[in-house]
C-alpha positions as CSV (number, residue, x, y, z in Angstrom):
1,L,-37.8,-68.8,33.5
2,A,-40.0,-71.2,31.5
3,M,-37.1,-72.5,29.5
4,V,-35.1,-73.3,32.7
5,A,-38.1,-74.7,34.5
6,A,-39.3,-77.0,31.7
7,P,-36.2,-79.2,31.5
8,C,-36.0,-79.4,35.3
9,I,-39.6,-80.7,35.3
10,V,-39.4,-83.1,32.4
11,L,-35.8,-84.5,32.2
12,P,-35.7,-86.2,35.6
13,M,-38.9,-88.1,34.7
14,L,-37.8,-88.9,31.1
15,V,-34.1,-89.7,31.3
16,P,-33.5,-93.1,33.0
17,A,-30.0,-92.2,34.2
18,L,-31.4,-89.1,36.0
19,K,-34.3,-91.0,37.3
20,R,-31.9,-93.5,38.9
21,R,-29.6,-90.8,40.3
22,L,-32.2,-88.5,41.8
23,S,-34.4,-89.6,44.7
24,W,-38.1,-89.6,44.4
25,E,-38.3,-86.7,46.8
26,V,-36.0,-84.6,44.6
27,R,-37.9,-85.5,41.4
28,K,-41.2,-84.6,43.1
29,G,-39.7,-81.3,44.3
30,L,-38.5,-80.4,40.9
31,H,-41.9,-81.3,39.5
32,H,-43.4,-78.5,41.6
33,L,-41.6,-76.0,39.3
34,H,-44.7,-76.3,37.2
35,W,-45.9,-73.3,39.1
36,V,-42.9,-71.3,37.9
37,F,-43.5,-72.6,34.4
38,G,-47.2,-71.7,34.4
39,I,-46.6,-68.2,35.8
40,A,-43.8,-67.5,33.3
41,L,-46.0,-68.7,30.5
42,A,-48.9,-66.5,31.6
43,F,-46.7,-63.4,31.4
44,H,-45.0,-64.5,28.2
45,A,-47.3,-62.8,25.8
46,P,-49.5,-60.3,27.7
47,A,-51.1,-58.9,24.5
48,V,-53.0,-62.1,24.0
49,N,-55.3,-64.1,26.3
50,I,-52.6,-66.6,27.4
51,F,-52.6,-64.9,30.8
52,W,-56.2,-65.7,31.5
53,I,-55.9,-69.2,30.1
54,M,-52.9,-70.0,32.3
55,F,-54.5,-68.2,35.3
56,A,-57.5,-70.5,34.9
57,V,-55.3,-73.6,34.6
58,L,-53.3,-72.7,37.7
59,L,-56.4,-71.8,39.6
60,V,-58.0,-75.1,38.9
61,Y,-54.8,-77.0,39.7
62,G,-54.4,-75.0,42.9
63,L,-58.0,-75.5,44.0
64,D,-57.7,-79.2,43.3
65,A,-54.5,-79.5,45.3
66,L,-56.1,-77.5,48.2
67,Y,-59.1,-79.8,48.1
68,G,-56.9,-82.9,48.3
69,L,-54.8,-81.4,51.1
70,L,-57.8,-80.3,53.3
71,L,-60.5,-82.8,52.5
72,K,-58.9,-86.0,51.2
73,A,-56.2,-86.6,53.9
74,Y,-56.7,-89.5,56.2
75,I,-54.7,-90.9,59.1
76,I,-53.6,-94.5,58.6
77,E,-53.4,-96.1,62.1
78,T,-51.6,-99.3,61.0
79,A,-49.6,-100.1,57.9
80,E,-47.8,-103.3,56.8
81,F,-44.7,-103.1,54.7
82,T,-43.5,-106.1,52.7
83,C,-40.1,-106.2,50.9
84,L,-40.4,-107.4,47.3
85,K,-37.7,-108.1,44.8
86,N,-37.8,-104.7,43.2
87,G,-39.6,-102.5,45.8
88,V,-41.8,-102.4,48.8
89,Q,-45.5,-103.2,49.1
90,L,-47.6,-101.1,51.4
91,R,-50.9,-102.5,52.7
92,F,-53.4,-101.0,55.1
93,V,-57.1,-101.0,55.9
94,N,-59.0,-98.0,54.4
95,P,-59.8,-95.5,57.1
96,E,-63.4,-94.7,58.1
97,G,-65.0,-92.3,55.7
98,F,-62.7,-93.2,52.8
99,R,-64.4,-93.7,49.5
100,G,-62.3,-95.0,46.6
101,G,-62.9,-94.5,42.9
102,G,-60.5,-91.8,41.9
């Protein structure tokens, strides 16, 4: 499983031809295969402590994602989109309670 998941995670971000062909949503979806990769790696060598290491990594990642989903989501009332030569610029006023800085 890990050997199948790893190229699906990495190649769409690394190979320019794949990056152009696949939409951002598809690439983002493929990137979520990191869960499969992490779980497969955890069970790869059960005789050593890789299970607990990968469990800790996935737990921290999962808790961070949950924190971001539940406590760092804001509603943007008004957004302004501006077409640029090679993309789109999005501008909005930070919502009440938002604190920047990472």
